[in-house]
TORKOL-4160 file (C-alpha; in steps of 0.2 Angstrom, whole numbers, padded with zeros to 4 digits, m for minus):
379
<pt num="1" X="0044" Y="0098" Z="m0064"/>
<pt num="2" X="0044" Y="0088" Z="m0080"/>
<pt num="3" X="0035" Y="0071" Z="m0077"/>
<pt num="4" X="0050" Y="0063" Z="m0086"/>
<pt num="5" X="0064" Y="0071" Z="m0075"/>
<pt num="6" X="0070" Y="0061" Z="m0061"/>
<pt num="7" X="0077" Y="0069" Z="m0045"/>
<pt num="8" X="0096" Y="0068" Z="m0044"/>
<pt num="9" X="0107" Y="0066" Z="m0029"/>
<pt num="10" X="0117" Y="0081" Z="m0024"/>
<pt num="11" X="0105" Y="0095" Z="m0031"/>
<pt num="12" X="0096" Y="0099" Z="m0015"/>
<pt num="13" X="0079" Y="0094" Z="m0021"/>
<pt num="14" X="0079" Y="0077" Z="m0012"/>
<pt num="15" X="0085" Y="0084" Z="0004"/>
<pt num="16" X="0072" Y="0098" Z="0003"/>
<pt num="17" X="0058" Y="0086" Z="0000"/>
<pt num="18" X="0063" Y="0076" Z="0015"/>
<pt num="19" X="0063" Y="0091" Z="0026"/>
<pt num="20" X="0045" Y="0095" Z="0020"/>
<pt num="21" X="0040" Y="0077" Z="0022"/>
<pt num="22" X="0046" Y="0075" Z="0040"/>
<pt num="23" X="0040" Y="0092" Z="0046"/>
<pt num="24" X="0022" Y="0088" Z="0039"/>
<pt num="25" X="0022" Y="0071" Z="0048"/>
<pt num="26" X="0028" Y="0079" Z="0064"/>
<pt num="27" X="0014" Y="0092" Z="0062"/>
<pt num="28" X="0001" Y="0078" Z="0060"/>
<pt num="29" X="0008" Y="0069" Z="0074"/>
<pt num="30" X="0004" Y="0083" Z="0086"/>
<pt num="31" X="m0014" Y="0081" Z="0082"/>
<pt num="32" X="m0013" Y="0063" Z="0086"/>
<pt num="33" X="m0006" Y="0068" Z="0103"/>
<pt num="34" X="m0020" Y="0081" Z="0106"/>
<pt num="35" X="m0035" Y="0071" Z="0099"/>
<pt num="36" X="m0030" Y="0053" Z="0102"/>
<pt num="37" X="m0048" Y="0046" Z="0104"/>
<pt num="38" X="m0053" Y="0052" Z="0087"/>
<pt num="39" X="m0036" Y="0051" Z="0077"/>
<pt num="40" X="m0027" Y="0035" Z="0084"/>
<pt num="41" X="m0030" Y="0017" Z="0082"/>
<pt num="42" X="m0033" Y="0006" Z="0098"/>
<pt num="43" X="m0024" Y="m0009" Z="0090"/>
<pt num="44" X="m0009" Y="0001" Z="0086"/>
<pt num="45" X="m0008" Y="0011" Z="0103"/>
<pt num="46" X="m0005" Y="m0006" Z="0111"/>
<pt num="47" X="0011" Y="m0009" Z="0100"/>
<pt num="48" X="0020" Y="0008" Z="0102"/>
<pt num="49" X="0022" Y="0018" Z="0118"/>
<pt num="50" X="0020" Y="0037" Z="0120"/>
<pt num="51" X="0039" Y="0038" Z="0124"/>
<pt num="52" X="0044" Y="0030" Z="0108"/>
<pt num="53" X="0032" Y="0042" Z="0098"/>
<pt num="54" X="0039" Y="0057" Z="0108"/>
<pt num="55" X="0056" Y="0052" Z="0103"/>
<pt num="56" X="0052" Y="0050" Z="0085"/>
<pt num="57" X="0044" Y="0067" Z="0085"/>
<pt num="58" X="0059" Y="0075" Z="0092"/>
<pt num="59" X="0071" Y="0066" Z="0080"/>
<pt num="60" X="0059" Y="0070" Z="0065"/>
<pt num="61" X="0060" Y="0088" Z="0069"/>
<pt num="62" X="0079" Y="0089" Z="0071"/>
<pt num="63" X="0081" Y="0079" Z="0055"/>
<pt num="64" X="0069" Y="0090" Z="0046"/>
<pt num="65" X="0080" Y="0105" Z="0050"/>
<pt num="66" X="0095" Y="0096" Z="0046"/>
<pt num="67" X="0089" Y="0092" Z="0028"/>
<pt num="68" X="0083" Y="0110" Z="0026"/>
<pt num="69" X="0100" Y="0116" Z="0029"/>
<pt num="70" X="0108" Y="0103" Z="0018"/>
<pt num="71" X="0095" Y="0108" Z="0004"/>
<pt num="72" X="0100" Y="0126" Z="0006"/>
<pt num="73" X="0119" Y="0122" Z="0005"/>
<pt num="74" X="0117" Y="0110" Z="m0010"/>
<pt num="75" X="0105" Y="0120" Z="m0021"/>
<pt num="76" X="0108" Y="0138" Z="m0015"/>
<pt num="77" X="0090" Y="0140" Z="m0017"/>
<pt num="78" X="0079" Y="0145" Z="m0002"/>
<pt num="79" X="0062" Y="0138" Z="m0008"/>
<pt num="80" X="0063" Y="0120" Z="m0001"/>
<pt num="81" X="0072" Y="0125" Z="0014"/>
<pt num="82" X="0060" Y="0139" Z="0018"/>
<pt num="83" X="0044" Y="0127" Z="0016"/>
<pt num="84" X="0052" Y="0114" Z="0027"/>
<pt num="85" X="0057" Y="0125" Z="0041"/>
<pt num="86" X="0040" Y="0135" Z="0040"/>
<pt num="87" X="0030" Y="0119" Z="0043"/>
<pt num="88" X="0042" Y="0114" Z="0057"/>
<pt num="89" X="0041" Y="0130" Z="0065"/>
<pt num="90" X="0022" Y="0129" Z="0066"/>
<pt num="91" X="0024" Y="0111" Z="0073"/>
<pt num="92" X="0035" Y="0118" Z="0086"/>
<pt num="93" X="0023" Y="0132" Z="0091"/>
<pt num="94" X="0009" Y="0119" Z="0093"/>
<pt num="95" X="0021" Y="0109" Z="0104"/>
<pt num="96" X="0032" Y="0097" Z="0094"/>
<pt num="97" X="0045" Y="0097" Z="0108"/>
<pt num="98" X="0033" Y="0098" Z="0123"/>
<pt num="99" X="0018" Y="0088" Z="0119"/>
<pt num="100" X="0015" Y="0073" Z="0130"/>
<pt num="101" X="0005" Y="0057" Z="0129"/>
<pt num="102" X="m0010" Y="0054" Z="0141"/>
<pt num="103" X="m0023" Y="0041" Z="0144"/>
<pt num="104" X="m0035" Y="0038" Z="0131"/>
<pt num="105" X="m0053" Y="0035" Z="0133"/>
<pt num="106" X="m0063" Y="0022" Z="0123"/>
<pt num="107" X="m0073" Y="0028" Z="0108"/>
<pt num="108" X="m0085" Y="0021" Z="0096"/>
<pt num="109" X="m0076" Y="0028" Z="0081"/>
<pt num="110" X="m0059" Y="0034" Z="0076"/>
<pt num="111" X="m0048" Y="0038" Z="0061"/>
<pt num="112" X="m0031" Y="0030" Z="0058"/>
<pt num="113" X="m0020" Y="0045" Z="0057"/>
<pt num="114" X="m0007" Y="0037" Z="0068"/>
<pt num="115" X="m0007" Y="0021" Z="0056"/>
<pt num="116" X="m0006" Y="0032" Z="0041"/>
<pt num="117" X="0009" Y="0042" Z="0048"/>
<pt num="118" X="0019" Y="0027" Z="0054"/>
<pt num="119" X="0016" Y="0017" Z="0038"/>
<pt num="120" X="0020" Y="0031" Z="0027"/>
<pt num="121" X="0036" Y="0034" Z="0036"/>
<pt num="122" X="0041" Y="0016" Z="0035"/>
<pt num="123" X="0036" Y="0014" Z="0017"/>
<pt num="124" X="0046" Y="0029" Z="0011"/>
<pt num="125" X="0061" Y="0024" Z="0021"/>
<pt num="126" X="0061" Y="0007" Z="0013"/>
<pt num="127" X="0055" Y="0011" Z="m0005"/>
<pt num="128" X="0061" Y="0028" Z="m0010"/>
<pt num="129" X="0079" Y="0024" Z="m0008"/>
<pt num="130" X="0076" Y="0007" Z="m0017"/>
<pt num="131" X="0068" Y="0016" Z="m0032"/>
<pt num="132" X="0080" Y="0030" Z="m0032"/>
<pt num="133" X="0096" Y="0019" Z="m0033"/>
<pt num="134" X="0089" Y="0003" Z="m0041"/>
<pt num="135" X="0075" Y="0010" Z="m0053"/>
<pt num="136" X="0068" Y="m0001" Z="m0067"/>
<pt num="137" X="0061" Y="0014" Z="m0076"/>
<pt num="138" X="0076" Y="0027" Z="m0074"/>
<pt num="139" X="0066" Y="0041" Z="m0082"/>
<pt num="140" X="0052" Y="0040" Z="m0070"/>
<pt num="141" X="0051" Y="0054" Z="m0057"/>
<pt num="142" X="0043" Y="0052" Z="m0040"/>
<pt num="143" X="0032" Y="0066" Z="m0044"/>
<pt num="144" X="0025" Y="0059" Z="m0060"/>
<pt num="145" X="0008" Y="0065" Z="m0067"/>
<pt num="146" X="m0003" Y="0055" Z="m0055"/>
<pt num="147" X="0007" Y="0054" Z="m0039"/>
<pt num="148" X="m0006" Y="0065" Z="m0030"/>
<pt num="149" X="m0020" Y="0053" Z="m0035"/>
<pt num="150" X="m0010" Y="0038" Z="m0028"/>
<pt num="151" X="m0006" Y="0047" Z="m0012"/>
<pt num="152" X="m0024" Y="0052" Z="m0010"/>
<pt num="153" X="m0029" Y="0033" Z="m0011"/>
<pt num="154" X="m0015" Y="0029" Z="0002"/>
<pt num="155" X="m0022" Y="0042" Z="0014"/>
<pt num="156" X="m0040" Y="0038" Z="0012"/>
<pt num="157" X="m0037" Y="0019" Z="0015"/>
<pt num="158" X="m0027" Y="0022" Z="0031"/>
<pt num="159" X="m0038" Y="0035" Z="0038"/>
<pt num="160" X="m0054" Y="0024" Z="0036"/>
<pt num="161" X="m0045" Y="0008" Z="0043"/>
<pt num="162" X="m0058" Y="0005" Z="0056"/>
<pt num="163" X="m0072" Y="0006" Z="0043"/>
<pt num="164" X="m0064" Y="m0005" Z="0031"/>
<pt num="165" X="m0059" Y="m0017" Z="0044"/>
<pt num="166" X="m0077" Y="m0019" Z="0051"/>
<pt num="167" X="m0085" Y="m0020" Z="0034"/>
<pt num="168" X="m0073" Y="m0033" Z="0027"/>
<pt num="169" X="m0074" Y="m0044" Z="0043"/>
<pt num="170" X="m0093" Y="m0045" Z="0042"/>
<pt num="171" X="m0095" Y="m0059" Z="0028"/>
<pt num="172" X="m0083" Y="m0071" Z="0038"/>
<pt num="173" X="m0092" Y="m0068" Z="0054"/>
<pt num="174" X="m0109" Y="m0069" Z="0046"/>
<pt num="175" X="m0107" Y="m0085" Z="0036"/>
<pt num="176" X="m0095" Y="m0094" Z="0048"/>
<pt num="177" X="m0099" Y="m0087" Z="0066"/>
<pt num="178" X="m0112" Y="m0100" Z="0070"/>
<pt num="179" X="m0100" Y="m0114" Z="0067"/>
<pt num="180" X="m0091" Y="m0121" Z="0082"/>
<pt num="181" X="m0073" Y="m0117" Z="0077"/>
<pt num="182" X="m0064" Y="m0118" Z="0094"/>
<pt num="183" X="m0056" Y="m0135" Z="0092"/>
<pt num="184" X="m0049" Y="m0130" Z="0075"/>
<pt num="185" X="m0043" Y="m0114" Z="0082"/>
<pt num="186" X="m0034" Y="m0123" Z="0096"/>
<pt num="187" X="m0026" Y="m0135" Z="0084"/>
<pt num="188" X="m0020" Y="m0121" Z="0072"/>
<pt num="189" X="m0013" Y="m0111" Z="0087"/>
<pt num="190" X="m0004" Y="m0127" Z="0092"/>
<pt num="191" X="0006" Y="m0129" Z="0076"/>
<pt num="192" X="0024" Y="m0124" Z="0075"/>
<pt num="193" X="0026" Y="m0105" Z="0070"/>
<pt num="194" X="0033" Y="m0108" Z="0053"/>
<pt num="195" X="0019" Y="m0121" Z="0048"/>
<pt num="196" X="0005" Y="m0109" Z="0055"/>
<pt num="197" X="0013" Y="m0094" Z="0045"/>
<pt num="198" X="0014" Y="m0104" Z="0029"/>
<pt num="199" X="m0004" Y="m0110" Z="0031"/>
<pt num="200" X="m0010" Y="m0092" Z="0034"/>
<pt num="201" X="0000" Y="m0086" Z="0019"/>
<pt num="202" X="m0006" Y="m0100" Z="0007"/>
<pt num="203" X="m0025" Y="m0100" Z="0012"/>
<pt num="204" X="m0026" Y="m0081" Z="0011"/>
<pt num="205" X="m0017" Y="m0081" Z="m0005"/>
<pt num="206" X="m0028" Y="m0094" Z="m0012"/>
<pt num="207" X="m0044" Y="m0085" Z="m0008"/>
<pt num="208" X="m0036" Y="m0069" Z="m0014"/>
<pt num="209" X="m0031" Y="m0077" Z="m0030"/>
<pt num="210" X="m0049" Y="m0082" Z="m0035"/>
<pt num="211" X="m0056" Y="m0065" Z="m0029"/>
<pt num="212" X="m0044" Y="m0056" Z="m0040"/>
<pt num="213" X="m0047" Y="m0068" Z="m0055"/>
<pt num="214" X="m0065" Y="m0065" Z="m0053"/>
<pt num="215" X="m0063" Y="m0046" Z="m0054"/>
<pt num="216" X="m0054" Y="m0049" Z="m0070"/>
<pt num="217" X="m0067" Y="m0060" Z="m0078"/>
<pt num="218" X="m0084" Y="m0051" Z="m0074"/>
<pt num="219" X="m0088" Y="m0035" Z="m0083"/>
<pt num="220" X="m0096" Y="m0026" Z="m0069"/>
<pt num="221" X="m0082" Y="m0031" Z="m0057"/>
<pt num="222" X="m0068" Y="m0026" Z="m0069"/>
<pt num="223" X="m0075" Y="m0009" Z="m0070"/>
<pt num="224" X="m0070" Y="m0007" Z="m0051"/>
<pt num="225" X="m0053" Y="m0017" Z="m0052"/>
<pt num="226" X="m0048" Y="m0007" Z="m0068"/>
<pt num="227" X="m0045" Y="0008" Z="m0057"/>
<pt num="228" X="m0030" Y="m0002" Z="m0049"/>
<pt num="229" X="m0024" Y="m0006" Z="m0067"/>
<pt num="230" X="m0025" Y="0012" Z="m0073"/>
<pt num="231" X="m0008" Y="0018" Z="m0067"/>
<pt num="232" X="0005" Y="0020" Z="m0080"/>
<pt num="233" X="0018" Y="0024" Z="m0068"/>
<pt num="234" X="0021" Y="0009" Z="m0057"/>
<pt num="235" X="0030" Y="0013" Z="m0040"/>
<pt num="236" X="0028" Y="0010" Z="m0022"/>
<pt num="237" X="0012" Y="0021" Z="m0021"/>
<pt num="238" X="0003" Y="0012" Z="m0036"/>
<pt num="239" X="m0003" Y="m0002" Z="m0025"/>
<pt num="240" X="m0014" Y="0010" Z="m0015"/>
<pt num="241" X="m0024" Y="0014" Z="m0030"/>
<pt num="242" X="m0039" Y="0003" Z="m0027"/>
<pt num="243" X="m0057" Y="0007" Z="m0028"/>
<pt num="244" X="m0067" Y="0005" Z="m0011"/>
<pt num="245" X="m0078" Y="m0008" Z="m0019"/>
<pt num="246" X="m0063" Y="m0018" Z="m0024"/>
<pt num="247" X="m0056" Y="m0016" Z="m0006"/>
<pt num="248" X="m0072" Y="m0023" Z="0002"/>
<pt num="249" X="m0073" Y="m0038" Z="m0009"/>
<pt num="250" X="m0055" Y="m0043" Z="m0009"/>
<pt num="251" X="m0051" Y="m0040" Z="0009"/>
<pt num="252" X="m0067" Y="m0049" Z="0014"/>
<pt num="253" X="m0062" Y="m0064" Z="0004"/>
<pt num="254" X="m0044" Y="m0065" Z="0012"/>
<pt num="255" X="m0051" Y="m0062" Z="0029"/>
<pt num="256" X="m0062" Y="m0078" Z="0028"/>
<pt num="257" X="m0047" Y="m0090" Z="0031"/>
<pt num="258" X="m0040" Y="m0079" Z="0044"/>
<pt num="259" X="m0056" Y="m0081" Z="0054"/>
<pt num="260" X="m0060" Y="m0099" Z="0050"/>
<pt num="261" X="m0042" Y="m0105" Z="0056"/>
<pt num="262" X="m0041" Y="m0093" Z="0070"/>
<pt num="263" X="m0022" Y="m0090" Z="0069"/>
<pt num="264" X="m0013" Y="m0084" Z="0084"/>
<pt num="265" X="m0010" Y="m0065" Z="0087"/>
<pt num="266" X="0009" Y="m0068" Z="0083"/>
<pt num="267" X="0005" Y="m0076" Z="0066"/>
<pt num="268" X="m0008" Y="m0063" Z="0062"/>
<pt num="269" X="0003" Y="m0049" Z="0066"/>
<pt num="270" X="0018" Y="m0056" Z="0056"/>
<pt num="271" X="0006" Y="m0059" Z="0041"/>
<pt num="272" X="m0001" Y="m0041" Z="0042"/>
<pt num="273" X="0017" Y="m0034" Z="0042"/>
<pt num="274" X="0023" Y="m0045" Z="0028"/>
<pt num="275" X="0008" Y="m0042" Z="0017"/>
<pt num="276" X="0009" Y="m0023" Z="0020"/>
<pt num="277" X="0027" Y="m0022" Z="0014"/>
<pt num="278" X="0026" Y="m0035" Z="0001"/>
<pt num="279" X="0011" Y="m0027" Z="m0008"/>
<pt num="280" X="0020" Y="m0011" Z="m0009"/>
<pt num="281" X="0036" Y="m0020" Z="m0015"/>
<pt num="282" X="0028" Y="m0029" Z="m0030"/>
<pt num="283" X="0022" Y="m0012" Z="m0037"/>
<pt num="284" X="0038" Y="m0003" Z="m0034"/>
<pt num="285" X="0049" Y="0004" Z="m0048"/>
<pt num="286" X="0064" Y="m0006" Z="m0045"/>
<pt num="287" X="0074" Y="m0018" Z="m0056"/>
<pt num="288" X="0080" Y="m0029" Z="m0042"/>
<pt num="289" X="0076" Y="m0047" Z="m0047"/>
<pt num="290" X="0078" Y="m0056" Z="m0031"/>
<pt num="291" X="0087" Y="m0071" Z="m0040"/>
<pt num="292" X="0079" Y="m0088" Z="m0036"/>
<pt num="293" X="0067" Y="m0080" Z="m0023"/>
<pt num="294" X="0057" Y="m0074" Z="m0038"/>
<pt num="295" X="0051" Y="m0092" Z="m0041"/>
<pt num="296" X="0045" Y="m0093" Z="m0022"/>
<pt num="297" X="0038" Y="m0076" Z="m0019"/>
<pt num="298" X="0030" Y="m0064" Z="m0031"/>
<pt num="299" X="0042" Y="m0050" Z="m0036"/>
<pt num="300" X="0040" Y="m0033" Z="m0045"/>
<pt num="301" X="0044" Y="m0041" Z="m0062"/>
<pt num="302" X="0031" Y="m0054" Z="m0059"/>
<pt num="303" X="0017" Y="m0042" Z="m0054"/>
<pt num="304" X="0022" Y="m0029" Z="m0067"/>
<pt num="305" X="0017" Y="m0042" Z="m0080"/>
<pt num="306" X="0000" Y="m0043" Z="m0072"/>
<pt num="307" X="m0001" Y="m0024" Z="m0075"/>
<pt num="308" X="0005" Y="m0025" Z="m0093"/>
<pt num="309" X="m0005" Y="m0014" Z="m0104"/>
<pt num="310" X="m0003" Y="m0026" Z="m0119"/>
<pt num="311" X="m0020" Y="m0035" Z="m0120"/>
<pt num="312" X="m0012" Y="m0051" Z="m0126"/>
<pt num="313" X="m0003" Y="m0053" Z="m0109"/>
<pt num="314" X="m0019" Y="m0051" Z="m0099"/>
<pt num="315" X="m0025" Y="m0065" Z="m0088"/>
<pt num="316" X="m0009" Y="m0069" Z="m0079"/>
<pt num="317" X="m0001" Y="m0068" Z="m0062"/>
<pt num="318" X="m0016" Y="m0066" Z="m0050"/>
<pt num="319" X="m0007" Y="m0073" Z="m0035"/>
<pt num="320" X="m0002" Y="m0060" Z="m0022"/>
<pt num="321" X="0012" Y="m0070" Z="m0013"/>
<pt num="322" X="0015" Y="m0087" Z="m0021"/>
<pt num="323" X="0018" Y="m0089" Z="m0039"/>
<pt num="324" X="0015" Y="m0108" Z="m0038"/>
<pt num="325" X="m0003" Y="m0104" Z="m0036"/>
<pt num="326" X="m0004" Y="m0096" Z="m0053"/>
<pt num="327" X="0006" Y="m0112" Z="m0060"/>
<pt num="328" X="m0007" Y="m0123" Z="m0052"/>
<pt num="329" X="m0021" Y="m0115" Z="m0061"/>
<pt num="330" X="m0012" Y="m0111" Z="m0078"/>
<pt num="331" X="m0010" Y="m0092" Z="m0076"/>
<pt num="332" X="0008" Y="m0091" Z="m0073"/>
<pt num="333" X="0019" Y="m0080" Z="m0084"/>
<pt num="334" X="0037" Y="m0075" Z="m0080"/>
<pt num="335" X="0048" Y="m0074" Z="m0096"/>
<pt num="336" X="0066" Y="m0074" Z="m0089"/>
<pt num="337" X="0073" Y="m0057" Z="m0086"/>
<pt num="338" X="0061" Y="m0048" Z="m0098"/>
<pt num="339" X="0049" Y="m0034" Z="m0091"/>
<pt num="340" X="0033" Y="m0028" Z="m0099"/>
<pt num="341" X="0035" Y="m0013" Z="m0111"/>
<pt num="342" X="0022" Y="m0003" Z="m0102"/>
<pt num="343" X="0008" Y="m0004" Z="m0089"/>
<pt num="344" X="m0009" Y="0003" Z="m0088"/>
<pt num="345" X="m0027" Y="0000" Z="m0095"/>
<pt num="346" X="m0029" Y="m0002" Z="m0114"/>
<pt num="347" X="m0039" Y="0014" Z="m0114"/>
<pt num="348" X="m0032" Y="0032" Z="m0118"/>
<pt num="349" X="m0047" Y="0042" Z="m0110"/>
<pt num="350" X="m0047" Y="0034" Z="m0093"/>
<pt num="351" X="m0052" Y="0047" Z="m0080"/>
<pt num="352" X="m0039" Y="0056" Z="m0069"/>
<pt num="353" X="m0041" Y="0060" Z="m0051"/>
<pt num="354" X="m0047" Y="0051" Z="m0035"/>
<pt num="355" X="m0065" Y="0058" Z="m0036"/>
<pt num="356" X="m0068" Y="0054" Z="m0055"/>
<pt num="357" X="m0061" Y="0037" Z="m0053"/>
<pt num="358" X="m0072" Y="0033" Z="m0038"/>
<pt num="359" X="m0087" Y="0038" Z="m0048"/>
<pt num="360" X="m0082" Y="0030" Z="m0064"/>
<pt num="361" X="m0086" Y="0012" Z="m0062"/>
<pt num="362" X="m0104" Y="0016" Z="m0058"/>
<pt num="363" X="m0106" Y="0024" Z="m0075"/>
<pt num="364" X="m0106" Y="0016" Z="m0092"/>
<pt num="365" X="m0089" Y="0008" Z="m0094"/>
<pt num="366" X="m0078" Y="0007" Z="m0110"/>
<pt num="367" X="m0069" Y="m0008" Z="m0104"/>
<pt num="368" X="m0080" Y="m0022" Z="m0110"/>
<pt num="369" X="m0067" Y="m0025" Z="m0125"/>
<pt num="370" X="m0053" Y="m0026" Z="m0113"/>
<pt num="371" X="m0062" Y="m0038" Z="m0102"/>
<pt num="372" X="m0066" Y="m0050" Z="m0117"/>
<pt num="373" X="m0048" Y="m0050" Z="m0121"/>
<pt num="374" X="m0044" Y="m0054" Z="m0103"/>
<pt num="375" X="m0057" Y="m0068" Z="m0103"/>
<pt num="376" X="m0049" Y="m0076" Z="m0119"/>
<pt num="377" X="m0032" Y="m0076" Z="m0111"/>
<pt num="378" X="m0039" Y="m0083" Z="m0095"/>
<pt num="379" X="m0047" Y="m0099" Z="m0103"/>
């Protein structure tokens, strides 16, 4: 498929890909049922029930067959329908309609396959239709040149959720664990829900702002963060392209206020859900401008300017949630309804692929020129 050819409704490809996608998720879901100690996340097992997941599995399989038939009718080509039904058939043989949940024993380690499946299902349900019907870049296909690389980042970050979670919490526990914070926690947890939620949003975004800005203004750190900026095809998967060293530092910084203030479980969960969806939204390929809300919360247009490939616009829009934080520190930039002409790093020979990009920051970097431009814009 040409990287500049977008999928069109009514030609059978979209329904075919939906069939394949759902059958793959169902197949992966079976492994979660069979090996829950190793492949599921304890925190998320408390949120969903086995009955709900069993129902989702059944609905997913039926829907997969439906879209396979629809693809065959619309395109009159058997390829996509055959792939979808073949994977679904394997899932059925392995027990897609008969598998049942069981009690799960506690283990010292696990992969977050269940989290990956559920989050991938939710994100695609929200953002693929949004990008399909309201695209900013109308010529950009879902299967652009580097979509596999971005999907790999998505998969890795979700599968290793336990590892990333433990490592990023360590700095907060190490530096602040000895301080008696019980009274502060009680006070924060006694705040009205909206006030506590705003405090969580503001403090984490403030810490994230300076961590983000620090990565842009230090040569060695920029080598890692430039991985995130290397994408030229901004879409809902682009936000996942983040080097593991970048993840460690940035998430550790945002976890500090969460640990210090000790927000309630409800506030914490709402924050996690919001930031998971919002982080995907601001990278999405959508022209939706959100009206006056774009001055309150960061939007795709706002964050796309942060990813602008033109060096003269470097050093702006570091905030993740609140644009007024950039305004406070002189890095705000939102020129009306105008969008950047392109995104990416000002470097034609940037390495492609997950493995090469993971190794690249540890080698000699060609990005010192880009950083110096960024520093001049940042002053």
